[in-house]
N, CA, C and O atoms as a Maestro MAE file, in Angstrom:
{
 s_m_m2io_version
 :::
 2.0.0
}

f_m_ct {
 s_m_title
 :::
 protein
 m_atom[228] {
  # First column is atom index #
  i_m_mmod_type
  r_m_x_coord
  r_m_y_coord
  r_m_z_coord
  i_m_residue_number
  s_m_chain_name
  s_m_pdb_residue_name
  s_m_pdb_atom_name
  i_m_atomic_number
  :::
  1 25 -1.667 31.350 -18.621 1 A "UNK " " N  " 7
  2 3 -3.752 31.492 -18.590 1 A "UNK " " CA " 6
  3 2 -4.321 31.806 -17.821 1 A "UNK " " C  " 6
  4 15 -5.383 32.350 -18.126 1 A "UNK " " O  " 8
  5 25 -4.021 31.679 -16.554 2 A "UNK " " N  " 7
  6 3 -4.394 32.292 -15.190 2 A "UNK " " CA " 6
  7 2 -4.710 33.971 -15.320 2 A "UNK " " C  " 6
  8 15 -5.695 34.578 -14.900 2 A "UNK " " O  " 8
  9 25 -3.319 34.590 -16.179 3 A "UNK " " N  " 7
  10 3 -3.072 35.790 -16.028 3 A "UNK " " CA " 6
  11 2 -4.288 36.560 -16.663 3 A "UNK " " C  " 6
  12 15 -4.437 37.748 -16.375 3 A "UNK " " O  " 8
  13 25 -5.228 35.880 -17.580 4 A "UNK " " N  " 7
  14 3 -6.318 36.570 -18.759 4 A "UNK " " CA " 6
  15 2 -7.691 36.012 -17.469 4 A "UNK " " C  " 6
  16 15 -8.730 36.638 -17.676 4 A "UNK " " O  " 8
  17 25 -7.786 35.159 -16.462 5 A "UNK " " N  " 7
  18 3 -8.879 35.124 -15.759 5 A "UNK " " CA " 6
  19 2 -8.814 36.320 -15.213 5 A "UNK " " C  " 6
  20 15 -9.900 36.899 -15.249 5 A "UNK " " O  " 8
  21 25 -7.655 37.126 -14.545 6 A "UNK " " N  " 7
  22 3 -7.479 38.506 -13.733 6 A "UNK " " CA " 6
  23 2 -7.529 39.457 -14.791 6 A "UNK " " C  " 6
  24 15 -8.330 40.302 -14.391 6 A "UNK " " O  " 8
  25 25 -7.201 39.726 -15.699 7 A "UNK " " N  " 7
  26 3 -7.156 40.311 -16.344 7 A "UNK " " CA " 6
  27 2 -8.939 40.961 -17.027 7 A "UNK " " C  " 6
  28 15 -9.385 42.109 -17.027 7 A "UNK " " O  " 8
  29 25 -9.458 39.880 -17.445 8 A "UNK " " N  " 7
  30 3 -10.665 40.316 -18.007 8 A "UNK " " CA " 6
  31 2 -11.643 40.958 -16.874 8 A "UNK " " C  " 6
  32 15 -12.442 41.738 -17.393 8 A "UNK " " O  " 8
  33 25 -11.776 40.849 -15.606 9 A "UNK " " N  " 7
  34 3 -12.353 41.176 -14.816 9 A "UNK " " CA " 6
  35 2 -11.923 42.654 -14.248 9 A "UNK " " C  " 6
  36 15 -12.741 43.378 -13.680 9 A "UNK " " O  " 8
  37 25 -10.527 43.033 -14.464 10 A "UNK " " N  " 7
  38 3 -9.750 44.113 -14.131 10 A "UNK " " CA " 6
  39 2 -10.443 45.264 -15.579 10 A "UNK " " C  " 6
  40 15 -11.228 46.198 -15.416 10 A "UNK " " O  " 8
  41 25 -9.994 44.913 -16.573 11 A "UNK " " N  " 7
  42 3 -10.290 45.516 -17.645 11 A "UNK " " CA " 6
  43 2 -11.739 46.000 -17.645 11 A "UNK " " C  " 6
  44 15 -12.080 47.138 -17.965 11 A "UNK " " O  " 8
  45 25 -12.587 44.983 -17.238 12 A "UNK " " N  " 7
  46 3 -14.340 45.199 -17.473 12 A "UNK " " CA " 6
  47 2 -14.284 46.067 -16.119 12 A "UNK " " C  " 6
  48 15 -14.891 47.017 -16.613 12 A "UNK " " O  " 8
  49 25 -14.084 46.409 -15.059 13 A "UNK " " N  " 7
  50 3 -14.025 47.542 -13.921 13 A "UNK " " CA " 6
  51 2 -13.159 49.090 -14.942 13 A "UNK " " C  " 6
  52 15 -13.559 50.238 -15.134 13 A "UNK " " O  " 8
  53 25 -12.351 48.631 -15.217 14 A "UNK " " N  " 7
  54 3 -11.749 50.065 -15.329 14 A "UNK " " CA " 6
  55 2 -12.578 50.750 -16.635 14 A "UNK " " C  " 6
  56 15 -12.790 51.955 -16.772 14 A "UNK " " O  " 8
  57 25 -13.002 49.647 -17.582 15 A "UNK " " N  " 7
  58 3 -14.031 50.173 -18.874 15 A "UNK " " CA " 6
  59 2 -15.447 50.719 -18.061 15 A "UNK " " C  " 6
  60 15 -16.188 51.538 -18.605 15 A "UNK " " O  " 8
  61 25 -15.715 50.199 -16.775 16 A "UNK " " N  " 7
  62 3 -17.111 50.497 -15.898 16 A "UNK " " CA " 6
  63 2 -16.721 52.321 -15.845 16 A "UNK " " C  " 6
  64 15 -17.318 53.263 -16.365 16 A "UNK " " O  " 8
  65 25 -15.321 52.282 -14.878 17 A "UNK " " N  " 7
  66 3 -14.891 53.538 -14.540 17 A "UNK " " CA " 6
  67 2 -15.041 55.012 -15.670 17 A "UNK " " C  " 6
  68 15 -15.578 56.118 -15.625 17 A "UNK " " O  " 8
  69 25 -14.179 54.186 -16.674 18 A "UNK " " N  " 7
  70 3 -14.275 55.038 -17.646 18 A "UNK " " CA " 6
  71 2 -15.496 55.520 -18.317 18 A "UNK " " C  " 6
  72 15 -15.420 56.685 -18.707 18 A "UNK " " O  " 8
  73 25 -16.364 55.035 -18.495 19 A "UNK " " N  " 7
  74 3 -18.137 54.934 -18.789 19 A "UNK " " CA " 6
  75 2 -18.677 55.934 -17.860 19 A "UNK " " C  " 6
  76 15 -19.062 57.060 -18.174 19 A "UNK " " O  " 8
  77 25 -18.667 55.406 -16.665 20 A "UNK " " N  " 7
  78 3 -19.217 56.526 -15.513 20 A "UNK " " CA " 6
  79 2 -18.910 57.745 -15.312 20 A "UNK " " C  " 6
  80 15 -19.648 58.578 -14.785 20 A "UNK " " O  " 8
  81 25 -17.181 58.030 -15.947 21 A "UNK " " N  " 7
  82 3 -16.410 59.272 -15.904 21 A "UNK " " CA " 6
  83 2 -17.200 59.873 -17.413 21 A "UNK " " C  " 6
  84 15 -17.718 60.978 -17.578 21 A "UNK " " O  " 8
  85 25 -17.125 59.150 -18.042 22 A "UNK " " N  " 7
  86 3 -17.931 60.068 -19.347 22 A "UNK " " CA " 6
  87 2 -18.921 60.410 -19.028 22 A "UNK " " C  " 6
  88 15 -19.347 61.498 -19.418 22 A "UNK " " O  " 8
  89 25 -19.620 59.631 -18.231 23 A "UNK " " N  " 7
  90 3 -21.227 60.331 -18.541 23 A "UNK " " CA " 6
  91 2 -21.330 61.206 -17.045 23 A "UNK " " C  " 6
  92 15 -22.264 61.924 -16.687 23 A "UNK " " O  " 8
  93 25 -20.640 61.039 -16.641 24 A "UNK " " N  " 7
  94 3 -20.325 62.209 -15.250 24 A "UNK " " CA " 6
  95 2 -20.461 63.857 -15.681 24 A "UNK " " C  " 6
  96 15 -21.034 64.855 -15.244 24 A "UNK " " O  " 8
  97 25 -19.447 63.449 -16.973 25 A "UNK " " N  " 7
  98 3 -18.815 64.790 -17.604 25 A "UNK " " CA " 6
  99 2 -19.627 64.950 -18.534 25 A "UNK " " C  " 6
  100 15 -19.361 66.008 -19.104 25 A "UNK " " O  " 8
  101 25 -20.600 64.372 -19.042 26 A "UNK " " N  " 7
  102 3 -21.338 65.064 -19.728 26 A "UNK " " CA " 6
  103 2 -22.731 65.608 -19.158 26 A "UNK " " C  " 6
  104 15 -23.438 66.445 -19.721 26 A "UNK " " O  " 8
  105 25 -23.032 64.887 -17.759 27 A "UNK " " N  " 7
  106 3 -24.209 65.871 -16.862 27 A "UNK " " CA " 6
  107 2 -23.592 66.940 -15.855 27 A "UNK " " C  " 6
  108 15 -24.304 67.610 -15.107 27 A "UNK " " O  " 8
  109 25 -22.374 67.029 -15.897 28 A "UNK " " N  " 7
  110 3 -21.850 67.846 -15.789 28 A "UNK " " CA " 6
  111 2 -21.724 69.072 -16.410 28 A "UNK " " C  " 6
  112 15 -21.410 69.961 -15.619 28 A "UNK " " O  " 8
  113 25 -21.850 69.394 -17.461 29 A "UNK " " N  " 7
  114 3 -22.033 70.357 -18.589 29 A "UNK " " CA " 6
  115 2 -20.453 70.637 -18.753 29 A "UNK " " C  " 6
  116 15 -19.926 71.748 -18.791 29 A "UNK " " O  " 8
  117 25 -19.880 69.512 -18.832 30 A "UNK " " N  " 7
  118 3 -18.222 69.626 -19.525 30 A "UNK " " CA " 6
  119 2 -17.925 69.581 -20.913 30 A "UNK " " C  " 6
  120 15 -16.847 69.625 -21.507 30 A "UNK " " O  " 8
  121 25 -19.202 69.476 -21.347 31 A "UNK " " N  " 7
  122 3 -18.877 69.763 -23.217 31 A "UNK " " CA " 6
  123 2 -19.872 70.845 -23.463 31 A "UNK " " C  " 6
  124 15 -20.056 71.163 -24.638 31 A "UNK " " O  " 8
  125 25 -20.386 71.315 -22.743 32 A "UNK " " N  " 7
  126 3 -21.166 72.154 -23.161 32 A "UNK " " CA " 6
  127 2 -20.731 73.625 -24.169 32 A "UNK " " C  " 6
  128 15 -21.493 74.047 -25.039 32 A "UNK " " O  " 8
  129 25 -19.657 74.135 -23.915 33 A "UNK " " N  " 7
  130 3 -19.110 75.365 -24.792 33 A "UNK " " CA " 6
  131 2 -17.534 74.608 -24.746 33 A "UNK " " C  " 6
  132 15 -16.958 74.573 -23.659 33 A "UNK " " O  " 8
  133 25 -17.105 74.219 -25.542 34 A "UNK " " N  " 7
  134 3 -16.088 73.977 -26.211 34 A "UNK " " CA " 6
  135 2 -15.338 74.880 -27.419 34 A "UNK " " C  " 6
  136 15 -14.423 74.425 -28.106 34 A "UNK " " O  " 8
  137 25 -15.903 76.278 -27.562 35 A "UNK " " N  " 7
  138 3 -15.291 77.278 -28.474 35 A "UNK " " CA " 6
  139 2 -14.418 78.066 -27.596 35 A "UNK " " C  " 6
  140 15 -13.218 78.216 -27.827 35 A "UNK " " O  " 8
  141 25 -15.215 78.718 -26.281 36 A "UNK " " N  " 7
  142 3 -14.819 79.972 -25.432 36 A "UNK " " CA " 6
  143 2 -13.529 79.670 -24.516 36 A "UNK " " C  " 6
  144 15 -12.934 80.668 -24.108 36 A "UNK " " O  " 8
  145 25 -13.040 78.434 -24.154 37 A "UNK " " N  " 7
  146 3 -11.946 78.071 -23.429 37 A "UNK " " CA " 6
  147 2 -10.552 78.248 -24.612 37 A "UNK " " C  " 6
  148 15 -9.489 78.820 -24.371 37 A "UNK " " O  " 8
  149 25 -10.840 77.759 -25.548 38 A "UNK " " N  " 7
  150 3 -9.687 77.637 -26.744 38 A "UNK " " CA " 6
  151 2 -10.023 79.305 -26.880 38 A "UNK " " C  " 6
  152 15 -10.540 79.290 -25.763 38 A "UNK " " O  " 8
  153 25 -10.124 80.284 -27.164 39 A "UNK " " N  " 7
  154 3 -10.327 81.367 -27.242 39 A "UNK " " CA " 6
  155 2 -9.715 82.400 -26.256 39 A "UNK " " C  " 6
  156 15 -9.243 83.497 -26.558 39 A "UNK " " O  " 8
  157 25 -9.825 81.763 -24.839 40 A "UNK " " N  " 7
  158 3 -9.996 82.561 -23.660 40 A "UNK " " CA " 6
  159 2 -7.910 83.244 -23.694 40 A "UNK " " C  " 6
  160 15 -7.749 84.413 -23.344 40 A "UNK " " O  " 8
  161 25 -6.824 82.550 -24.044 41 A "UNK " " N  " 7
  162 3 -5.733 83.186 -23.869 41 A "UNK " " CA " 6
  163 2 -5.302 84.186 -25.168 41 A "UNK " " C  " 6
  164 15 -4.228 84.764 -25.334 41 A "UNK " " O  " 8
  165 25 -6.554 84.192 -26.067 42 A "UNK " " N  " 7
  166 3 -6.015 85.480 -27.396 42 A "UNK " " CA " 6
  167 2 -6.838 86.753 -26.438 42 A "UNK " " C  " 6
  168 15 -6.332 87.775 -26.900 42 A "UNK " " O  " 8
  169 25 -7.604 87.089 -25.607 43 A "UNK " " N  " 7
  170 3 -8.501 87.894 -24.945 43 A "UNK " " CA " 6
  171 2 -7.159 88.714 -24.360 43 A "UNK " " C  " 6
  172 15 -6.295 88.261 -23.608 43 A "UNK " " O  " 8
  173 25 -7.232 89.778 -24.814 44 A "UNK " " N  " 7
  174 3 -6.250 90.991 -24.145 44 A "UNK " " CA " 6
  175 2 -7.122 91.545 -22.671 44 A "UNK " " C  " 6
  176 15 -8.228 92.084 -22.626 44 A "UNK " " O  " 8
  177 25 -6.099 91.160 -21.418 45 A "UNK " " N  " 7
  178 3 -6.751 91.588 -20.359 45 A "UNK " " CA " 6
  179 2 -7.045 92.919 -20.137 45 A "UNK " " C  " 6
  180 15 -8.050 93.352 -19.573 45 A "UNK " " O  " 8
  181 25 -6.025 93.619 -20.655 46 A "UNK " " N  " 7
  182 3 -5.556 95.441 -20.627 46 A "UNK " " CA " 6
  183 2 -7.351 95.949 -21.684 46 A "UNK " " C  " 6
  184 15 -7.973 96.995 -21.500 46 A "UNK " " O  " 8
  185 25 -7.622 95.176 -22.380 47 A "UNK " " N  " 7
  186 3 -8.555 95.698 -23.453 47 A "UNK " " CA " 6
  187 2 -10.284 95.302 -22.491 47 A "UNK " " C  " 6
  188 15 -11.286 95.999 -22.327 47 A "UNK " " O  " 8
  189 25 -10.126 94.653 -22.287 48 A "UNK " " N  " 7
  190 3 -10.862 94.145 -21.349 48 A "UNK " " CA " 6
  191 2 -11.210 94.916 -20.370 48 A "UNK " " C  " 6
  192 15 -12.388 95.268 -20.305 48 A "UNK " " O  " 8
  193 25 -10.224 95.371 -19.344 49 A "UNK " " N  " 7
  194 3 -10.233 96.056 -18.078 49 A "UNK " " CA " 6
  195 2 -10.629 97.622 -18.620 49 A "UNK " " C  " 6
  196 15 -11.243 98.407 -17.896 49 A "UNK " " O  " 8
  197 25 -10.225 97.932 -19.885 50 A "UNK " " N  " 7
  198 3 -11.074 99.575 -20.482 50 A "UNK " " CA " 6
  199 2 -12.110 99.456 -20.826 50 A "UNK " " C  " 6
  200 15 -12.789 100.483 -20.866 50 A "UNK " " O  " 8
  201 25 -12.645 98.349 -21.179 51 A "UNK " " N  " 7
  202 3 -13.942 98.633 -21.597 51 A "UNK " " CA " 6
  203 2 -15.128 98.127 -20.475 51 A "UNK " " C  " 6
  204 15 -16.309 97.996 -20.796 51 A "UNK " " O  " 8
  205 25 -14.734 97.933 -19.445 52 A "UNK " " N  " 7
  206 3 -15.642 97.590 -18.730 52 A "UNK " " CA " 6
  207 2 -15.460 99.401 -17.531 52 A "UNK " " C  " 6
  208 15 -16.190 100.153 -16.885 52 A "UNK " " O  " 8
  209 25 -14.554 99.308 -17.763 53 A "UNK " " N  " 7
  210 3 -14.542 101.362 -17.080 53 A "UNK " " CA " 6
  211 2 -13.415 101.345 -15.683 53 A "UNK " " C  " 6
  212 15 -13.195 102.295 -14.932 53 A "UNK " " O  " 8
  213 25 -12.911 100.200 -15.628 54 A "UNK " " N  " 7
  214 3 -12.050 99.918 -14.532 54 A "UNK " " CA " 6
  215 2 -10.289 100.218 -14.929 54 A "UNK " " C  " 6
  216 15 -9.323 99.545 -14.568 54 A "UNK " " O  " 8
  217 25 -10.303 101.028 -15.489 55 A "UNK " " N  " 7
  218 3 -8.787 101.064 -16.295 55 A "UNK " " CA " 6
  219 2 -7.869 101.673 -15.561 55 A "UNK " " C  " 6
  220 15 -8.106 102.874 -15.431 55 A "UNK " " O  " 8
  221 25 -6.691 101.216 -14.912 56 A "UNK " " N  " 7
  222 3 -5.959 101.815 -14.310 56 A "UNK " " CA " 6
  223 2 -5.826 102.873 -14.854 56 A "UNK " " C  " 6
  224 15 -6.401 103.133 -15.911 56 A "UNK " " O  " 8
  225 25 -4.789 103.955 -14.043 57 A "UNK " " N  " 7
  226 3 -4.327 104.911 -14.623 57 A "UNK " " CA " 6
  227 2 -2.905 105.846 -13.860 57 A "UNK " " C  " 6
  228 15 -2.425 106.821 -14.439 57 A "UNK " " O  " 8
  :::
 }
 m_bond[227] {
  # First column is bond index #
  i_m_from
  i_m_to
  i_m_order
  :::
  1 1 2 1
  2 2 3 1
  3 3 4 2
  4 3 5 1
  5 5 6 1
  6 6 7 1
  7 7 8 2
  8 7 9 1
  9 9 10 1
  10 10 11 1
  11 11 12 2
  12 11 13 1
  13 13 14 1
  14 14 15 1
  15 15 16 2
  16 15 17 1
  17 17 18 1
  18 18 19 1
  19 19 20 2
  20 19 21 1
  21 21 22 1
  22 22 23 1
  23 23 24 2
  24 23 25 1
  25 25 26 1
  26 26 27 1
  27 27 28 2
  28 27 29 1
  29 29 30 1
  30 30 31 1
  31 31 32 2
  32 31 33 1
  33 33 34 1
  34 34 35 1
  35 35 36 2
  36 35 37 1
  37 37 38 1
  38 38 39 1
  39 39 40 2
  40 39 41 1
  41 41 42 1
  42 42 43 1
  43 43 44 2
  44 43 45 1
  45 45 46 1
  46 46 47 1
  47 47 48 2
  48 47 49 1
  49 49 50 1
  50 50 51 1
  51 51 52 2
  52 51 53 1
  53 53 54 1
  54 54 55 1
  55 55 56 2
  56 55 57 1
  57 57 58 1
  58 58 59 1
  59 59 60 2
  60 59 61 1
  61 61 62 1
  62 62 63 1
  63 63 64 2
  64 63 65 1
  65 65 66 1
  66 66 67 1
  67 67 68 2
  68 67 69 1
  69 69 70 1
  70 70 71 1
  71 71 72 2
  72 71 73 1
  73 73 74 1
  74 74 75 1
  75 75 76 2
  76 75 77 1
  77 77 78 1
  78 78 79 1
  79 79 80 2
  80 79 81 1
  81 81 82 1
  82 82 83 1
  83 83 84 2
  84 83 85 1
  85 85 86 1
  86 86 87 1
  87 87 88 2
  88 87 89 1
  89 89 90 1
  90 90 91 1
  91 91 92 2
  92 91 93 1
  93 93 94 1
  94 94 95 1
  95 95 96 2
  96 95 97 1
  97 97 98 1
  98 98 99 1
  99 99 100 2
  100 99 101 1
  101 101 102 1
  102 102 103 1
  103 103 104 2
  104 103 105 1
  105 105 106 1
  106 106 107 1
  107 107 108 2
  108 107 109 1
  109 109 110 1
  110 110 111 1
  111 111 112 2
  112 111 113 1
  113 113 114 1
  114 114 115 1
  115 115 116 2
  116 115 117 1
  117 117 118 1
  118 118 119 1
  119 119 120 2
  120 119 121 1
  121 121 122 1
  122 122 123 1
  123 123 124 2
  124 123 125 1
  125 125 126 1
  126 126 127 1
  127 127 128 2
  128 127 129 1
  129 129 130 1
  130 130 131 1
  131 131 132 2
  132 131 133 1
  133 133 134 1
  134 134 135 1
  135 135 136 2
  136 135 137 1
  137 137 138 1
  138 138 139 1
  139 139 140 2
  140 139 141 1
  141 141 142 1
  142 142 143 1
  143 143 144 2
  144 143 145 1
  145 145 146 1
  146 146 147 1
  147 147 148 2
  148 147 149 1
  149 149 150 1
  150 150 151 1
  151 151 152 2
  152 151 153 1
  153 153 154 1
  154 154 155 1
  155 155 156 2
  156 155 157 1
  157 157 158 1
  158 158 159 1
  159 159 160 2
  160 159 161 1
  161 161 162 1
  162 162 163 1
  163 163 164 2
  164 163 165 1
  165 165 166 1
  166 166 167 1
  167 167 168 2
  168 167 169 1
  169 169 170 1
  170 170 171 1
  171 171 172 2
  172 171 173 1
  173 173 174 1
  174 174 175 1
  175 175 176 2
  176 175 177 1
  177 177 178 1
  178 178 179 1
  179 179 180 2
  180 179 181 1
  181 181 182 1
  182 182 183 1
  183 183 184 2
  184 183 185 1
  185 185 186 1
  186 186 187 1
  187 187 188 2
  188 187 189 1
  189 189 190 1
  190 190 191 1
  191 191 192 2
  192 191 193 1
  193 193 194 1
  194 194 195 1
  195 195 196 2
  196 195 197 1
  197 197 198 1
  198 198 199 1
  199 199 200 2
  200 199 201 1
  201 201 202 1
  202 202 203 1
  203 203 204 2
  204 203 205 1
  205 205 206 1
  206 206 207 1
  207 207 208 2
  208 207 209 1
  209 209 210 1
  210 210 211 1
  211 211 212 2
  212 211 213 1
  213 213 214 1
  214 214 215 1
  215 215 216 2
  216 215 217 1
  217 217 218 1
  218 218 219 1
  219 219 220 2
  220 219 221 1
  221 221 222 1
  222 222 223 1
  223 223 224 2
  224 223 225 1
  225 225 226 1
  226 226 227 1
  227 227 228 2
  :::
 }
}
């Protein structure tokens, strides 16, 4: 029974940290663009180099 008295404050502190981390991530614009990072591995780097004029010869 005494462990519950220790675990409740610890869980409340962890909950507070999780909420603070969530609001920090939202304020730091971590969730603004969710589509572009998922598409980045599909982009061909050689094609991007050819379109900007710095193609290798």
